[in-house]
C-alpha positions as CSV (number, residue, x, y, z in Angstrom):
1,M,10.0,-4.4,-52.8
2,S,9.4,-0.6,-52.6
3,S,7.4,1.0,-49.7
4,D,4.6,1.8,-52.2
5,E,4.3,-1.8,-53.2
6,A,4.4,-3.0,-49.6
7,K,1.5,-0.7,-48.7
8,A,-0.5,-1.9,-51.6
9,L,0.0,-5.6,-50.7
10,A,-0.9,-4.7,-47.1
11,G,-4.1,-3.0,-48.3
12,R,-5.1,-5.8,-50.4
13,R,-4.5,-8.3,-47.5
14,K,-6.9,-6.2,-45.3
15,S,-9.5,-6.2,-47.9
16,T,-9.2,-9.8,-48.6
17,K,-9.3,-10.8,-44.9
18,S,-12.5,-8.8,-44.2
19,S,-14.2,-10.1,-47.3
20,V,-13.5,-13.7,-46.2
21,L,-16.0,-13.3,-43.4
22,T,-19.6,-14.0,-44.1
23,E,-22.2,-11.6,-43.0
24,D,-23.3,-14.2,-40.3
25,Q,-19.7,-14.3,-39.0
26,K,-19.4,-10.5,-39.1
27,K,-22.6,-10.2,-37.0
28,A,-21.6,-13.0,-34.6
29,H,-18.3,-11.2,-34.0
30,H,-20.0,-7.9,-33.5
31,I,-22.4,-9.4,-31.0
32,A,-19.5,-11.1,-29.1
33,S,-17.5,-7.8,-28.9
34,E,-20.6,-5.9,-27.7
35,Q,-21.2,-8.5,-24.9
36,K,-17.5,-8.4,-23.8
37,R,-17.8,-4.6,-23.8
38,R,-20.9,-4.7,-21.6
39,E,-19.3,-7.4,-19.1
40,N,-16.3,-4.8,-18.8
41,I,-18.7,-2.1,-18.0
42,R,-20.5,-4.3,-15.6
43,S,-17.3,-5.3,-13.8
44,E,-16.3,-1.7,-13.4
45,F,-19.5,-0.8,-12.0
46,D,-19.1,-3.8,-9.5
47,K,-15.8,-2.3,-8.5
48,I,-17.4,1.1,-7.9
49,V,-20.2,-0.5,-5.8
50,S,-17.7,-2.4,-3.6
51,L,-15.5,0.8,-3.1
52,T,-18.5,3.0,-2.0
53,P,-19.7,2.3,1.4
54,T,-23.1,3.9,0.9
55,L,-23.8,1.3,-1.9
56,T,-24.9,-2.2,-1.2
57,E,-25.1,-5.3,-3.4
58,S,-28.7,-5.7,-3.0
59,E,-29.5,-2.1,-3.6
60,N,-30.9,-0.5,-6.8
61,R,-28.1,-1.0,-9.2
62,S,-29.1,1.8,-11.6
63,E,-26.1,3.4,-13.3
64,L,-27.6,6.7,-12.0
65,N,-27.8,5.7,-8.5
66,I,-24.3,4.2,-8.5
67,L,-22.8,7.3,-10.1
68,T,-24.7,9.7,-7.7
69,K,-23.6,7.8,-4.6
70,S,-20.1,7.4,-5.8
71,A,-19.8,11.2,-6.4
72,D,-21.3,12.0,-3.1
73,Y,-18.7,9.7,-1.5
74,I,-15.8,11.4,-3.4
75,D,-17.0,14.7,-2.3
76,Q,-17.2,13.4,1.3
77,L,-13.6,12.1,1.0
78,K,-12.4,15.4,-0.3
79,D,-14.0,17.4,2.5
80,E,-12.4,14.9,5.0
81,N,-9.0,15.5,3.3
82,S,-9.4,19.2,3.6
83,N,-10.4,19.1,7.3
84,L,-7.5,16.7,8.1
85,V,-5.0,19.0,6.2
86,E,-6.4,22.0,8.1
87,L,-6.1,20.3,11.4
88,C,-2.5,19.2,10.6
89,R,-1.8,22.8,9.7
90,M,-3.2,24.2,12.9
91,K,-1.1,21.8,14.9
92,G,2.0,22.7,12.9
93,I,2.3,19.3,11.2
94,K,4.0,19.4,7.8
95,I,2.1,17.5,5.2
96,P,3.9,16.3,1.8
97,E,2.2,18.2,-1.1
98,E,1.3,14.7,-2.8
99,L,-1.0,13.9,0.1
100,I,-3.0,17.1,-0.4
101,Y,-5.7,17.0,-2.9
102,N,-5.8,20.1,-5.1
103,G,-8.4,18.8,-7.8
104,P,-7.9,17.3,-11.2
105,T,-4.8,18.5,-13.2
106,S,-5.2,19.8,-16.7
107,D,-3.9,16.6,-18.2
108,G,-6.5,14.5,-16.4
109,A,-3.8,12.5,-14.5
110,D,-5.8,12.6,-11.2
111,I,-8.9,11.5,-12.9
112,A,-7.3,8.2,-14.0
113,K,-6.1,7.2,-10.5
């Protein structure tokens, strides 16, 4: 079988598979996928709440409140890091470069951590 024939056969399999599902099945699949996506988002917001000391479980759980207080906490941590780095430098203590926050990198690697 040539590569063109293989591609054509694969294309027919895809179209056949999607046409096998009824509209109700497609709708149910979409609803289940959306619920899973929402659960994942909720789970990640729960993680943020547990890591941010200024947020409590009983507090307003609006996304805006969570993001605002988390960003404020990150700013506070960056300030504390800068103060500690400066204090170490004043005392002549050498600090490894990887322990000094220099902002996000252009490839976004710091953002993912």
